[in-house]
C-alpha positions as a Markdown table, in Angstrom:
| # | Residue | x | y | z |
|---|---|---|---|---|
| 1 | Met | 0.1 | 0.2 | -0.1 |
| 2 | Val | 2.9 | 2.1 | 0.6 |
| 3 | Ala | 4.5 | 1.8 | -2.9 |
| 4 | Arg | 0.8 | 2.3 | -4.0 |
| 5 | Ala | 0.6 | 5.6 | -2.3 |
| 6 | Met | 4.1 | 6.7 | -3.4 |
| 7 | Gly | 3.1 | 6.3 | -7.4 |
| 8 | Asn | -0.3 | 8.2 | -7.0 |
| 9 | Phe | 2.0 | 11.3 | -6.1 |
| 10 | Gly | 5.1 | 10.9 | -8.2 |
| 11 | Leu | 7.3 | 9.5 | -5.5 |
| 12 | Asp | 9.6 | 6.5 | -6.6 |
| 13 | Asp | 12.6 | 6.3 | -4.2 |
| 14 | Leu | 11.3 | 4.1 | -1.6 |
| 15 | Arg | 14.2 | 2.9 | 1.2 |
| 16 | Val | 13.5 | 0.1 | 3.2 |
| 17 | Val | 15.3 | -0.1 | 6.7 |
| 18 | Asn | 15.7 | -3.7 | 8.1 |
| 19 | Pro | 12.4 | -5.1 | 7.3 |
| 20 | Arg | 11.0 | -7.7 | 9.8 |
| 21 | Asp | 9.9 | -10.1 | 7.3 |
| 22 | Gly | 12.6 | -9.6 | 5.3 |
| 23 | Trp | 12.9 | -8.2 | 1.2 |
| 24 | Pro | 11.9 | -8.4 | -1.2 |
| 25 | Ser | 8.4 | -8.8 | -0.1 |
| 26 | Glu | 5.9 | -10.7 | -2.5 |
| 27 | Lys | 2.9 | -9.4 | -0.2 |
| 28 | Ala | 4.2 | -5.5 | -0.7 |
| 29 | Arg | 4.1 | -6.5 | -4.3 |
| 30 | Ala | 0.6 | -7.8 | -4.5 |
| 31 | Val | -0.7 | -4.7 | -2.9 |
| 32 | Ala | 1.2 | -2.3 | -4.8 |
| 33 | Ser | -1.8 | -2.0 | -7.5 |
| 34 | Gly | 0.6 | -1.2 | -10.5 |
| 35 | Ala | 3.3 | 0.2 | -8.4 |
| 36 | Ala | 5.3 | -2.8 | -8.1 |
| 37 | Ala | 8.5 | -1.3 | -9.8 |
| 38 | Ile | 8.9 | 1.2 | -6.8 |
| 39 | Ile | 8.8 | -2.3 | -4.7 |
| 40 | Asp | 11.2 | -3.6 | -7.2 |
| 41 | Asn | 13.6 | -0.5 | -7.3 |
| 42 | Ala | 13.6 | -0.1 | -3.3 |
| 43 | Ser | 17.2 | 0.2 | -1.8 |
| 44 | Leu | 17.4 | -2.0 | 1.6 |
| 45 | His | 19.2 | -1.1 | 4.7 |
| 46 | Pro | 20.3 | -2.1 | 7.9 |
| 47 | Asp | 19.5 | 1.0 | 9.7 |
| 48 | Val | 18.4 | 4.5 | 9.1 |
| 49 | Thr | 21.6 | 6.2 | 9.2 |
| 50 | Ser | 22.4 | 4.4 | 6.1 |
| 51 | Ala | 19.3 | 4.9 | 4.8 |
| 52 | Ile | 19.8 | 8.5 | 4.9 |
| 53 | His | 23.5 | 8.8 | 4.6 |
| 54 | Asp | 23.5 | 10.9 | 0.9 |
| 55 | Leu | 20.3 | 13.3 | 1.9 |
| 56 | Asn | 20.6 | 17.1 | 3.0 |
| 57 | Trp | 17.3 | 17.4 | 4.8 |
| 58 | Val | 15.3 | 14.8 | 6.3 |
| 59 | Ala | 12.0 | 15.0 | 8.4 |
| 60 | Ala | 10.9 | 12.5 | 10.6 |
| 61 | Thr | 7.3 | 11.7 | 11.1 |
| 62 | Thr | 5.7 | 11.0 | 14.4 |
| 63 | Ala | 2.3 | 11.2 | 16.4 |
| 64 | Arg | 4.3 | 11.6 | 19.9 |
| 65 | Gln | 5.7 | 14.8 | 21.3 |
| 66 | Arg | 9.8 | 14.0 | 21.8 |
| 67 | Asp | 12.0 | 15.9 | 24.5 |
| 68 | Met | 14.3 | 17.4 | 21.9 |
| 69 | Arg | 14.5 | 20.9 | 20.7 |
| 70 | Lys | 13.6 | 20.4 | 16.6 |
| 71 | Pro | 11.5 | 22.4 | 14.4 |
| 72 | Val | 8.0 | 20.9 | 14.1 |
| 73 | Thr | 6.2 | 21.1 | 10.6 |
| 74 | Ala | 3.0 | 19.8 | 9.0 |
| 75 | Pro | 2.7 | 18.3 | 5.8 |
| 76 | Glu | 1.9 | 21.6 | 3.8 |
| 77 | Glu | 4.9 | 23.3 | 5.2 |
| 78 | Ala | 7.0 | 20.5 | 4.9 |
| 79 | Ala | 6.1 | 20.2 | 1.1 |
| 80 | Gln | 7.1 | 23.7 | 0.4 |
| 81 | Thr | 10.4 | 23.6 | 2.2 |
| 82 | Ile | 11.1 | 20.4 | 0.0 |
| 83 | Thr | 10.0 | 21.6 | -3.1 |
| 84 | Thr | 12.3 | 24.7 | -2.3 |
| 85 | Ser | 15.3 | 22.8 | -1.4 |
| 86 | Ser | 15.2 | 20.4 | -4.3 |
| 87 | Ala | 15.3 | 23.3 | -6.7 |
| 88 | Asp | 18.7 | 24.4 | -4.7 |
| 89 | Gly | 20.3 | 21.2 | -5.2 |
| 90 | Asp | 19.3 | 19.4 | -1.9 |
| 91 | Arg | 18.4 | 15.9 | -1.6 |
| 92 | Cys | 15.4 | 15.4 | 0.6 |
| 93 | Gly | 13.8 | 12.8 | 2.5 |
| 94 | Ile | 10.7 | 11.7 | 4.6 |
| 95 | Leu | 11.3 | 9.3 | 7.5 |
| 96 | Phe | 8.4 | 7.2 | 8.4 |
| 97 | Gly | 8.4 | 4.6 | 11.6 |
| 98 | Arg | 7.1 | 1.1 | 12.2 |
| 99 | Glu | 3.8 | 0.2 | 11.5 |
| 100 | Arg | 3.4 | -0.8 | 15.1 |
| 101 | Asn | 5.2 | 1.7 | 17.0 |
| 102 | Gly | 6.8 | 4.2 | 14.8 |
| 103 | Leu | 10.3 | 5.7 | 15.1 |
| 104 | Thr | 12.5 | 5.3 | 18.2 |
| 105 | Thr | 13.7 | 8.6 | 19.7 |
| 106 | Asp | 17.0 | 8.2 | 18.6 |
| 107 | Glu | 16.1 | 7.8 | 14.9 |
| 108 | Val | 14.0 | 10.9 | 15.0 |
| 109 | Ala | 17.0 | 12.7 | 16.3 |
| 110 | Leu | 19.1 | 12.1 | 13.2 |
| 111 | Ser | 16.2 | 14.3 | 11.5 |
| 112 | Asp | 16.4 | 17.9 | 10.8 |
| 113 | Ala | 12.8 | 18.5 | 11.5 |
| 114 | Ile | 9.7 | 16.9 | 13.1 |
| 115 | Leu | 6.8 | 16.2 | 10.8 |
| 116 | Met | 3.5 | 15.8 | 12.5 |
| 117 | Ile | 0.1 | 15.5 | 10.5 |
| 118 | Pro | -2.9 | 17.3 | 11.9 |
| 119 | Ile | -5.2 | 14.8 | 13.5 |
| 120 | Asn | -8.0 | 13.8 | 16.0 |
| 121 | Asn | -5.8 | 14.3 | 19.3 |
| 122 | Arg | -7.7 | 12.1 | 20.9 |
| 123 | Phe | -7.0 | 9.3 | 18.0 |
| 124 | Ala | -3.7 | 10.2 | 16.8 |
| 125 | Ser | -3.1 | 6.9 | 14.6 |
| 126 | Leu | -2.7 | 6.4 | 11.3 |
| 127 | Asn | -1.1 | 3.6 | 9.6 |
| 128 | Leu | 2.1 | 3.5 | 7.5 |
| 129 | Ala | 0.3 | 3.7 | 4.0 |
| 130 | Gln | -2.0 | 6.7 | 5.2 |
| 131 | Ser | 0.8 | 9.2 | 6.4 |
| 132 | Val | 2.6 | 8.4 | 2.8 |
| 133 | Leu | -0.3 | 9.2 | 1.2 |
| 134 | Leu | -1.2 | 12.3 | 3.2 |
| 135 | Ile | 2.3 | 13.7 | 2.6 |
| 136 | Gly | 2.9 | 12.7 | -0.6 |
| 137 | Tyr | -0.7 | 14.5 | -1.6 |
| 138 | Glu | 0.9 | 17.9 | -0.3 |
| 139 | Trp | 4.2 | 17.4 | -1.6 |
| 140 | Leu | 2.6 | 16.9 | -5.3 |
| 141 | Lys | 0.6 | 20.2 | -5.0 |
| 142 | Ala | 3.6 | 21.9 | -4.0 |
| 143 | Thr | 5.4 | 21.0 | -7.1 |
| 144 | Gly | 2.4 | 22.2 | -9.2 |
| 145 | Ser | 2.3 | 19.1 | -11.5 |
| 146 | Ala | -0.9 | 17.6 | -9.7 |
| 147 | Ser | -3.7 | 16.7 | -12.1 |
| 148 | Leu | -7.3 | 16.3 | -11.2 |
| 149 | Gly | -8.1 | 12.8 | -12.4 |
| 150 | Arg | -5.7 | 10.4 | -14.6 |
| 151 | Val | -4.3 | 11.5 | -17.9 |
| 152 | Thr | -4.2 | 8.9 | -21.0 |
| 153 | Asn | -4.4 | 8.9 | -24.8 |
| 154 | Asn | -7.9 | 9.5 | -24.5 |
| 155 | Glu | -8.1 | 11.8 | -21.3 |
| 156 | Lys | -6.8 | 15.1 | -20.7 |
| 157 | Pro | -6.2 | 16.8 | -17.5 |
| 158 | Val | -9.2 | 18.1 | -16.1 |
| 159 | Glu | -9.3 | 21.7 | -14.5 |
| 160 | Ala | -11.3 | 22.3 | -11.3 |
| 161 | Gly | -14.7 | 24.1 | -11.8 |
| 162 | Val | -14.7 | 22.6 | -15.6 |
| 163 | Asn | -17.7 | 20.3 | -16.1 |
| 164 | Leu | -17.1 | 16.8 | -17.4 |
| 165 | Gly | -19.1 | 15.8 | -20.5 |
| 166 | Lys | -19.2 | 16.8 | -24.4 |
| 167 | Asn | -22.8 | 18.6 | -23.9 |
| 168 | Arg | -22.7 | 22.6 | -23.7 |
| 169 | Arg | -24.3 | 24.7 | -21.2 |
| 170 | Ala | -27.8 | 25.8 | -22.2 |
| 171 | Thr | -28.3 | 29.2 | -23.9 |
| 172 | Lys | -31.1 | 31.5 | -22.3 |
| 173 | Gln | -33.1 | 31.0 | -25.4 |
| 174 | Glu | -33.1 | 27.4 | -24.9 |
| 175 | Leu | -34.1 | 27.8 | -21.1 |
| 176 | Val | -36.8 | 30.1 | -22.1 |
| 177 | Gly | -38.1 | 27.8 | -24.8 |
| 178 | Leu | -38.5 | 25.0 | -22.1 |
| 179 | Phe | -40.1 | 27.5 | -19.6 |
| 180 | Glu | -42.6 | 28.6 | -22.5 |
| 181 | His | -43.3 | 25.1 | -23.1 |
| 182 | Leu | -43.8 | 23.9 | -19.5 |
| 183 | Glu | -46.0 | 27.0 | -18.8 |
| 184 | Ser | -48.1 | 26.8 | -21.9 |
| 185 | Glu | -49.3 | 22.9 | -20.9 |
| 186 | Leu | -49.5 | 23.8 | -17.6 |
| 187 | Glu | -52.1 | 26.4 | -18.3 |
| 188 | Lys | -54.0 | 24.4 | -20.4 |
| 189 | Lys | -54.4 | 22.2 | -17.2 |
| 190 | Gly | -55.7 | 24.7 | -14.7 |
| 191 | Phe | -52.3 | 24.9 | -12.9 |
| 192 | Tyr | -52.1 | 28.7 | -12.5 |
| 193 | Thr | -54.8 | 29.1 | -9.4 |
| 194 | Pro | -55.7 | 31.3 | -8.2 |
| 195 | Ser | -55.3 | 33.1 | -11.6 |
| 196 | His | -54.0 | 36.4 | -9.9 |
| 197 | Arg | -51.0 | 34.3 | -8.7 |
| 198 | Arg | -49.8 | 33.3 | -12.1 |
| 199 | His | -47.0 | 35.5 | -12.5 |
| 200 | Val | -45.4 | 34.4 | -9.0 |
| 201 | Ile | -45.9 | 30.9 | -9.5 |
| 202 | Val | -44.2 | 31.3 | -13.2 |
| 203 | Arg | -41.0 | 33.1 | -11.7 |
| 204 | Asn | -40.9 | 30.3 | -9.0 |
| 205 | Val | -40.8 | 27.8 | -11.5 |
| 206 | Arg | -38.4 | 29.4 | -13.6 |
| 207 | Thr | -36.1 | 30.2 | -10.9 |
| 208 | Met | -36.2 | 26.3 | -9.5 |
| 209 | Leu | -35.5 | 25.3 | -13.1 |
| 210 | Ser | -32.4 | 27.8 | -13.7 |
| 211 | Arg | -30.5 | 26.5 | -10.7 |
| 212 | Met | -30.2 | 23.2 | -12.6 |
| 213 | Asp | -27.6 | 25.1 | -14.5 |
| 214 | Ala | -28.9 | 22.4 | -17.4 |
| 215 | Thr | -26.9 | 21.6 | -20.6 |
| 216 | Asp | -28.6 | 21.8 | -24.0 |
| 217 | Gln | -29.2 | 17.7 | -23.8 |
| 218 | Glu | -30.9 | 18.4 | -20.5 |
| 219 | Val | -33.2 | 20.6 | -21.9 |
| 220 | Arg | -33.9 | 18.5 | -25.0 |
| 221 | Thr | -35.0 | 15.7 | -22.5 |
| 222 | Leu | -37.0 | 17.8 | -20.2 |
| 223 | Arg | -39.1 | 19.1 | -23.5 |
| 224 | Gly | -39.3 | 15.3 | -24.3 |
| 225 | Ile | -40.7 | 14.5 | -21.2 |
| 226 | Val | -43.4 | 17.3 | -21.1 |
| 227 | Ala | -44.3 | 16.5 | -24.6 |
| 228 | Thr | -45.0 | 12.9 | -23.9 |
| 229 | Leu | -46.6 | 13.3 | -20.8 |
| 230 | Val | -49.2 | 15.8 | -22.5 |
| 231 | Arg | -49.6 | 13.0 | -25.6 |
| 232 | Thr | -50.2 | 10.3 | -22.6 |
| 233 | Arg | -52.9 | 12.3 | -21.2 |
| 234 | Asp | -54.6 | 13.3 | -24.5 |
| 235 | Ala | -54.9 | 10.0 | -25.6 |
| 236 | Glu | -56.8 | 8.6 | -22.4 |
């Protein structure tokens, strides 16, 4: 699951320290879900010192308060630090602890900063993959290279606020055509009672339908529904 979380956010340098169940791990490959290459290319180290020997800046993740004088950072700030430092040529890393009991205090002492994820302080328990996912998300956002949704030969990046689908938003002329069609049929069926309230009812119905932000296809569908209901009623 860690490899999958890394792959989601463009991270590929996995360093494994003295794994309990040995390495390589077929179980890890099985749950990587398309990110097996990260598992296959991971480097194995006997201890944390060896794993971080070539890094210039390291943040250690922990939910426990440690009795040491180190700057504490949240994922968003850490991501900004990594982005800026990497642009200057520094190599940066995030140190994650064991699934069961996290990092030892001696291991945290090797870091430049303590990284804490904002969480419910009465239940500060995240598993390893969740922690990687949250921090990876902030890192990718900081790089400015994130994409909404997947990108394939047939699918382009999506921008926030842009509607998916091929249909365009209905024009005001098309909406008014729908309004008048519906109002005409309602008039024939005596819907507008009392008659002196007709303009208020029309306005309310138009306001309600306008909130749909309908596409041209949706307007045609609604007009088809109205026409079908009228034909069915007339045939009875």
